[in-house]
C-alpha beads as a LAMMPS data file, in Angstrom:
LAMMPS data file: protein, C-alpha beads

293 atoms
292 bonds

1 atom types
1 bond types

-500.0 500.0 xlo xhi
-500.0 500.0 ylo yhi
-500.0 500.0 zlo zhi

Masses

1 110.0

Atoms # bond

1 1 1 -16.541 292.801 -129.390
2 1 1 -13.990 294.455 -127.301
3 1 1 -11.454 291.707 -125.777
4 1 1 -8.667 291.897 -123.314
5 1 1 -5.520 293.258 -124.741
6 1 1 -3.313 290.339 -123.519
7 1 1 -3.136 286.829 -122.734
8 1 1 -1.464 286.035 -119.612
9 1 1 -0.746 282.604 -118.099
10 1 1 0.191 282.731 -114.368
11 1 1 1.588 279.215 -114.345
12 1 1 0.887 278.941 -110.755
13 1 1 2.664 276.369 -108.595
14 1 1 1.142 277.394 -105.302
15 1 1 -1.968 275.219 -105.717
16 1 1 -2.104 271.497 -105.652
17 1 1 -3.758 270.779 -109.073
18 1 1 -4.820 266.958 -109.047
19 1 1 -3.742 264.403 -111.411
20 1 1 -7.259 264.232 -112.989
21 1 1 -8.878 267.375 -114.587
22 1 1 -12.202 267.094 -112.947
23 1 1 -10.788 266.508 -109.479
24 1 1 -11.396 268.755 -106.512
25 1 1 -8.442 269.625 -104.097
26 1 1 -10.264 271.940 -101.593
27 1 1 -10.956 270.455 -98.268
28 1 1 -14.442 271.257 -96.922
29 1 1 -14.310 270.953 -93.111
30 1 1 -17.934 270.535 -92.183
31 1 1 -20.662 268.075 -93.187
32 1 1 -24.105 268.521 -92.064
33 1 1 -25.188 264.885 -93.242
34 1 1 -27.876 266.211 -95.609
35 1 1 -28.929 263.433 -98.048
36 1 1 -29.606 264.447 -101.644
37 1 1 -31.994 261.770 -102.703
38 1 1 -34.973 261.787 -105.039
39 1 1 -37.033 263.657 -102.411
40 1 1 -34.594 266.470 -101.973
41 1 1 -36.089 270.005 -103.080
42 1 1 -33.293 270.864 -105.749
43 1 1 -35.181 273.705 -106.821
44 1 1 -36.945 275.158 -103.586
45 1 1 -39.948 277.165 -104.616
46 1 1 -41.235 277.666 -100.901
47 1 1 -42.110 281.169 -100.040
48 1 1 -39.543 281.255 -97.081
49 1 1 -36.819 279.970 -99.375
50 1 1 -37.704 282.436 -102.226
51 1 1 -37.686 285.401 -99.670
52 1 1 -34.272 284.467 -98.358
53 1 1 -32.974 284.154 -101.868
54 1 1 -34.307 287.809 -102.724
55 1 1 -32.538 289.137 -99.600
56 1 1 -29.379 287.406 -100.381
57 1 1 -29.576 288.866 -103.956
58 1 1 -29.606 292.261 -102.451
59 1 1 -26.631 291.738 -100.513
60 1 1 -24.724 290.336 -103.268
61 1 1 -25.728 293.161 -105.509
62 1 1 -24.674 295.973 -103.137
63 1 1 -21.750 294.282 -101.266
64 1 1 -20.820 291.067 -103.228
65 1 1 -20.279 292.714 -106.492
66 1 1 -18.212 295.455 -105.189
67 1 1 -15.846 293.020 -103.124
68 1 1 -15.463 290.870 -106.158
69 1 1 -14.376 293.917 -108.329
70 1 1 -11.818 295.085 -105.517
71 1 1 -10.328 291.669 -104.913
72 1 1 -9.968 290.849 -108.715
73 1 1 -9.511 294.003 -110.373
74 1 1 -12.336 292.680 -112.456
75 1 1 -13.038 293.771 -116.034
76 1 1 -15.941 292.628 -118.223
77 1 1 -15.980 292.365 -121.975
78 1 1 -18.888 291.580 -124.075
79 1 1 -21.861 292.725 -122.397
80 1 1 -23.275 294.007 -125.429
81 1 1 -23.841 290.365 -126.369
82 1 1 -26.341 290.126 -123.613
83 1 1 -28.342 293.059 -125.019
84 1 1 -27.895 291.778 -128.510
85 1 1 -29.393 288.518 -127.774
86 1 1 -31.706 289.583 -124.963
87 1 1 -34.826 288.037 -126.397
88 1 1 -33.100 284.715 -126.765
89 1 1 -31.643 284.534 -123.405
90 1 1 -34.846 285.533 -121.763
91 1 1 -36.369 282.226 -123.062
92 1 1 -33.811 280.013 -121.108
93 1 1 -30.113 279.490 -121.646
94 1 1 -27.252 277.557 -120.414
95 1 1 -23.919 279.283 -119.968
96 1 1 -20.474 277.587 -119.652
97 1 1 -17.262 278.741 -118.445
98 1 1 -13.933 277.794 -116.817
99 1 1 -13.763 277.376 -113.228
100 1 1 -10.657 279.184 -111.867
101 1 1 -11.717 281.342 -108.613
102 1 1 -13.176 280.909 -105.177
103 1 1 -15.145 283.929 -106.111
104 1 1 -15.675 283.317 -109.840
105 1 1 -19.575 282.811 -109.277
106 1 1 -19.813 286.336 -107.827
107 1 1 -17.587 287.617 -110.849
108 1 1 -20.211 285.721 -113.216
109 1 1 -23.144 287.058 -111.397
110 1 1 -21.888 290.696 -111.821
111 1 1 -20.864 289.991 -115.661
112 1 1 -24.256 288.941 -116.459
113 1 1 -26.413 291.140 -114.451
114 1 1 -29.390 291.689 -114.131
115 1 1 -29.734 287.953 -115.126
116 1 1 -29.946 285.710 -111.929
117 1 1 -28.686 282.196 -112.607
118 1 1 -28.921 278.793 -111.039
119 1 1 -25.747 276.407 -111.180
120 1 1 -25.058 272.841 -110.377
121 1 1 -22.790 272.413 -107.267
122 1 1 -20.592 270.149 -105.718
123 1 1 -22.442 268.102 -103.307
124 1 1 -19.714 268.442 -100.686
125 1 1 -19.882 272.008 -100.693
126 1 1 -23.636 271.806 -100.292
127 1 1 -23.190 270.243 -96.891
128 1 1 -20.298 272.328 -95.716
129 1 1 -19.813 275.569 -94.015
130 1 1 -20.984 277.563 -97.192
131 1 1 -23.887 275.682 -97.757
132 1 1 -26.585 278.199 -97.024
133 1 1 -24.914 280.825 -99.260
134 1 1 -24.416 278.554 -101.955
135 1 1 -28.062 277.538 -102.171
136 1 1 -29.291 281.191 -101.806
137 1 1 -27.347 282.250 -104.837
138 1 1 -28.742 279.533 -106.966
139 1 1 -26.531 276.509 -106.138
140 1 1 -28.174 273.051 -106.717
141 1 1 -26.269 270.031 -105.276
142 1 1 -25.433 267.298 -107.759
143 1 1 -26.170 263.840 -106.274
144 1 1 -23.790 261.032 -106.325
145 1 1 -24.380 257.315 -106.606
146 1 1 -28.087 257.444 -106.555
147 1 1 -29.719 257.112 -109.891
148 1 1 -33.265 258.074 -108.784
149 1 1 -31.758 261.363 -107.135
150 1 1 -29.916 261.920 -110.375
151 1 1 -32.967 261.821 -112.347
152 1 1 -34.866 264.115 -109.941
153 1 1 -31.772 266.445 -110.396
154 1 1 -31.864 266.409 -114.309
155 1 1 -35.734 266.963 -114.279
156 1 1 -35.319 270.189 -111.908
157 1 1 -32.665 271.499 -114.367
158 1 1 -34.638 270.804 -117.536
159 1 1 -37.758 272.424 -115.913
160 1 1 -35.522 275.610 -115.191
161 1 1 -34.325 275.730 -118.592
162 1 1 -37.924 275.294 -120.088
163 1 1 -39.307 277.930 -117.677
164 1 1 -36.917 280.584 -119.228
165 1 1 -34.289 280.541 -116.471
166 1 1 -30.555 280.937 -116.810
167 1 1 -28.377 277.935 -115.777
168 1 1 -24.507 278.053 -115.559
169 1 1 -22.390 275.062 -115.720
170 1 1 -18.775 274.713 -114.858
171 1 1 -18.368 271.974 -117.408
172 1 1 -14.509 271.121 -116.316
173 1 1 -16.110 269.643 -113.387
174 1 1 -13.902 271.251 -110.636
175 1 1 -12.452 274.631 -109.635
176 1 1 -8.649 275.149 -110.090
177 1 1 -7.420 278.339 -108.804
178 1 1 -5.757 280.695 -111.525
179 1 1 -5.387 277.902 -113.874
180 1 1 -5.061 279.193 -117.531
181 1 1 -5.414 276.160 -119.742
182 1 1 -9.045 275.312 -120.586
183 1 1 -9.588 271.777 -119.078
184 1 1 -11.749 268.997 -120.880
185 1 1 -15.500 269.555 -120.770
186 1 1 -17.934 267.030 -119.590
187 1 1 -20.932 265.779 -121.970
188 1 1 -23.392 265.929 -119.274
189 1 1 -23.593 269.751 -119.274
190 1 1 -24.334 269.881 -122.940
191 1 1 -27.019 267.174 -122.754
192 1 1 -29.291 269.517 -121.037
193 1 1 -29.150 272.115 -123.690
194 1 1 -29.856 269.561 -126.342
195 1 1 -32.650 267.833 -124.752
196 1 1 -34.215 271.478 -124.031
197 1 1 -33.204 272.820 -127.479
198 1 1 -31.679 275.782 -125.523
199 1 1 -28.613 277.871 -126.624
200 1 1 -25.189 277.713 -124.842
201 1 1 -23.434 280.929 -123.993
202 1 1 -19.774 280.709 -123.528
203 1 1 -17.982 282.704 -120.947
204 1 1 -14.216 282.884 -120.461
205 1 1 -12.235 283.924 -117.507
206 1 1 -8.519 285.203 -118.185
207 1 1 -5.822 287.136 -116.484
208 1 1 -3.771 290.098 -116.634
209 1 1 -0.641 291.420 -114.795
210 1 1 -1.208 294.205 -112.157
211 1 1 0.725 297.339 -113.354
212 1 1 1.829 300.446 -111.721
213 1 1 0.197 301.062 -108.347
214 1 1 -2.000 297.877 -108.821
215 1 1 1.071 295.963 -107.825
216 1 1 0.784 297.563 -104.372
217 1 1 -2.702 296.125 -103.737
218 1 1 -2.598 292.975 -105.979
219 1 1 -0.168 290.325 -105.536
220 1 1 -1.972 287.775 -107.757
221 1 1 -3.226 288.287 -111.274
222 1 1 -6.158 290.474 -112.106
223 1 1 -9.233 288.995 -113.577
224 1 1 -11.138 289.430 -116.924
225 1 1 -14.589 287.909 -117.728
226 1 1 -15.564 287.811 -121.571
227 1 1 -18.935 286.977 -122.621
228 1 1 -19.429 285.302 -126.022
229 1 1 -22.375 284.785 -128.293
230 1 1 -24.970 281.962 -128.189
231 1 1 -24.139 278.606 -129.733
232 1 1 -27.429 276.575 -130.626
233 1 1 -27.581 272.769 -130.527
234 1 1 -27.800 271.245 -134.075
235 1 1 -31.314 269.760 -134.134
236 1 1 -30.571 268.037 -137.297
237 1 1 -28.260 265.600 -135.704
238 1 1 -28.881 262.489 -133.475
239 1 1 -28.894 263.588 -129.827
240 1 1 -25.549 261.887 -129.061
241 1 1 -23.886 263.544 -131.928
242 1 1 -25.503 266.994 -131.176
243 1 1 -23.984 266.639 -127.655
244 1 1 -20.666 266.074 -128.979
245 1 1 -20.532 268.907 -131.459
246 1 1 -21.820 271.313 -129.048
247 1 1 -19.324 270.302 -126.511
248 1 1 -16.488 270.898 -128.675
249 1 1 -17.822 274.111 -130.114
250 1 1 -18.464 275.489 -126.602
251 1 1 -14.964 274.248 -125.523
252 1 1 -13.274 276.041 -128.400
253 1 1 -15.289 279.350 -127.870
254 1 1 -14.258 279.203 -124.109
255 1 1 -10.692 278.917 -125.192
256 1 1 -10.875 281.816 -127.442
257 1 1 -12.563 284.167 -124.975
258 1 1 -9.833 283.273 -122.453
259 1 1 -7.281 284.323 -125.242
260 1 1 -6.132 280.904 -126.248
261 1 1 -6.652 279.623 -129.990
262 1 1 -7.532 276.199 -129.920
263 1 1 -5.769 275.467 -133.232
264 1 1 -2.336 276.652 -132.045
265 1 1 -1.538 273.222 -130.527
266 1 1 -0.478 274.948 -127.216
267 1 1 -3.090 272.904 -125.499
268 1 1 -4.156 269.568 -127.352
269 1 1 -7.939 269.429 -127.995
270 1 1 -8.865 266.595 -125.669
271 1 1 -12.576 266.682 -124.551
272 1 1 -13.910 264.590 -121.677
273 1 1 -10.596 262.652 -121.137
274 1 1 -10.621 263.315 -117.518
275 1 1 -8.418 260.424 -116.597
276 1 1 -5.310 261.852 -118.033
277 1 1 -3.549 265.254 -117.270
278 1 1 -0.229 264.722 -118.936
279 1 1 -0.228 267.970 -120.909
280 1 1 -1.335 269.811 -117.778
281 1 1 1.589 268.452 -115.765
282 1 1 2.258 270.294 -112.574
283 1 1 5.263 269.172 -110.552
284 1 1 3.588 269.714 -107.489
285 1 1 0.277 267.700 -108.289
286 1 1 -0.151 264.921 -105.544
287 1 1 -2.868 262.385 -105.455
288 1 1 -5.862 263.288 -103.436
289 1 1 -7.032 261.679 -100.145
290 1 1 -10.130 259.864 -100.346
291 1 1 -12.298 262.323 -98.456
292 1 1 -11.196 265.085 -100.880
293 1 1 -12.319 263.573 -103.846

Bonds

1 1 1 2
2 1 2 3
3 1 3 4
4 1 4 5
5 1 5 6
6 1 6 7
7 1 7 8
8 1 8 9
9 1 9 10
10 1 10 11
11 1 11 12
12 1 12 13
13 1 13 14
14 1 14 15
15 1 15 16
16 1 16 17
17 1 17 18
18 1 18 19
19 1 19 20
20 1 20 21
21 1 21 22
22 1 22 23
23 1 23 24
24 1 24 25
25 1 25 26
26 1 26 27
27 1 27 28
28 1 28 29
29 1 29 30
30 1 30 31
31 1 31 32
32 1 32 33
33 1 33 34
34 1 34 35
35 1 35 36
36 1 36 37
37 1 37 38
38 1 38 39
39 1 39 40
40 1 40 41
41 1 41 42
42 1 42 43
43 1 43 44
44 1 44 45
45 1 45 46
46 1 46 47
47 1 47 48
48 1 48 49
49 1 49 50
50 1 50 51
51 1 51 52
52 1 52 53
53 1 53 54
54 1 54 55
55 1 55 56
56 1 56 57
57 1 57 58
58 1 58 59
59 1 59 60
60 1 60 61
61 1 61 62
62 1 62 63
63 1 63 64
64 1 64 65
65 1 65 66
66 1 66 67
67 1 67 68
68 1 68 69
69 1 69 70
70 1 70 71
71 1 71 72
72 1 72 73
73 1 73 74
74 1 74 75
75 1 75 76
76 1 76 77
77 1 77 78
78 1 78 79
79 1 79 80
80 1 80 81
81 1 81 82
82 1 82 83
83 1 83 84
84 1 84 85
85 1 85 86
86 1 86 87
87 1 87 88
88 1 88 89
89 1 89 90
90 1 90 91
91 1 91 92
92 1 92 93
93 1 93 94
94 1 94 95
95 1 95 96
96 1 96 97
97 1 97 98
98 1 98 99
99 1 99 100
100 1 100 101
101 1 101 102
102 1 102 103
103 1 103 104
104 1 104 105
105 1 105 106
106 1 106 107
107 1 107 108
108 1 108 109
109 1 109 110
110 1 110 111
111 1 111 112
112 1 112 113
113 1 113 114
114 1 114 115
115 1 115 116
116 1 116 117
117 1 117 118
118 1 118 119
119 1 119 120
120 1 120 121
121 1 121 122
122 1 122 123
123 1 123 124
124 1 124 125
125 1 125 126
126 1 126 127
127 1 127 128
128 1 128 129
129 1 129 130
130 1 130 131
131 1 131 132
132 1 132 133
133 1 133 134
134 1 134 135
135 1 135 136
136 1 136 137
137 1 137 138
138 1 138 139
139 1 139 140
140 1 140 141
141 1 141 142
142 1 142 143
143 1 143 144
144 1 144 145
145 1 145 146
146 1 146 147
147 1 147 148
148 1 148 149
149 1 149 150
150 1 150 151
151 1 151 152
152 1 152 153
153 1 153 154
154 1 154 155
155 1 155 156
156 1 156 157
157 1 157 158
158 1 158 159
159 1 159 160
160 1 160 161
161 1 161 162
162 1 162 163
163 1 163 164
164 1 164 165
165 1 165 166
166 1 166 167
167 1 167 168
168 1 168 169
169 1 169 170
170 1 170 171
171 1 171 172
172 1 172 173
173 1 173 174
174 1 174 175
175 1 175 176
176 1 176 177
177 1 177 178
178 1 178 179
179 1 179 180
180 1 180 181
181 1 181 182
182 1 182 183
183 1 183 184
184 1 184 185
185 1 185 186
186 1 186 187
187 1 187 188
188 1 188 189
189 1 189 190
190 1 190 191
191 1 191 192
192 1 192 193
193 1 193 194
194 1 194 195
195 1 195 196
196 1 196 197
197 1 197 198
198 1 198 199
199 1 199 200
200 1 200 201
201 1 201 202
202 1 202 203
203 1 203 204
204 1 204 205
205 1 205 206
206 1 206 207
207 1 207 208
208 1 208 209
209 1 209 210
210 1 210 211
211 1 211 212
212 1 212 213
213 1 213 214
214 1 214 215
215 1 215 216
216 1 216 217
217 1 217 218
218 1 218 219
219 1 219 220
220 1 220 221
221 1 221 222
222 1 222 223
223 1 223 224
224 1 224 225
225 1 225 226
226 1 226 227
227 1 227 228
228 1 228 229
229 1 229 230
230 1 230 231
231 1 231 232
232 1 232 233
233 1 233 234
234 1 234 235
235 1 235 236
236 1 236 237
237 1 237 238
238 1 238 239
239 1 239 240
240 1 240 241
241 1 241 242
242 1 242 243
243 1 243 244
244 1 244 245
245 1 245 246
246 1 246 247
247 1 247 248
248 1 248 249
249 1 249 250
250 1 250 251
251 1 251 252
252 1 252 253
253 1 253 254
254 1 254 255
255 1 255 256
256 1 256 257
257 1 257 258
258 1 258 259
259 1 259 260
260 1 260 261
261 1 261 262
262 1 262 263
263 1 263 264
264 1 264 265
265 1 265 266
266 1 266 267
267 1 267 268
268 1 268 269
269 1 269 270
270 1 270 271
271 1 271 272
272 1 272 273
273 1 273 274
274 1 274 275
275 1 275 276
276 1 276 277
277 1 277 278
278 1 278 279
279 1 279 280
280 1 280 281
281 1 281 282
282 1 282 283
283 1 283 284
284 1 284 285
285 1 285 286
286 1 286 287
287 1 287 288
288 1 288 289
289 1 289 290
290 1 290 291
291 1 291 292
292 1 292 293
């Protein structure tokens, strides 16, 4: 598989990376008050919604993809793996990647076209100013502090996978712009793959420096998306052990696809330790306000 020629760490200090690896730092200004409970249509199959979703898909493919390519100088590697494993992917797959750009979902959609994924989304975003677009491109809000709602959400995602859909998880739990290290993954994402016996497809976002005339148009790093090969759950293990094994394998795969060797000790292999970020230290990291968490 052809891979990016270089590994580049922007070491950005312009973004207020939080103290916890899964914390959000973006501020969503609007809140429409939508309640995500057990009655919410997490996967809306109404004709009206599906029609709007198809129209949005047309706009994304014609305008959104071009805009993302221009904005990020986007390069995609590993698309041959989509063709190689086409029959497996058509039966349902869960992909995972690092979450590092405002538009990385558009980049992902472009990289895996013609597949049209769903993805769990921060509930705050699904009440905010971009809520309609997020829903139209497959975003499904993750409910909080409601056990029945979370069960309804989980059933919806398992149904999507069992029906042969593509589901994408940002297993780090939050978006940190232009962040190079791969943060710890959450086990929850892998649970769905183990429960449904579906493969996990690792995808890595990495960066490269603008060169020549590119420097005139791009002040920030350019972006690569590298697609790996499916990783299958170990069905011989108890579910908890299978989840742990799959999580570690997926994390290591995303590291390698992003140009990081997980064995070189540059970034200690800590998994699901979202309360500590000492080895991701940023001198400008500040505690978040309550309404930003």
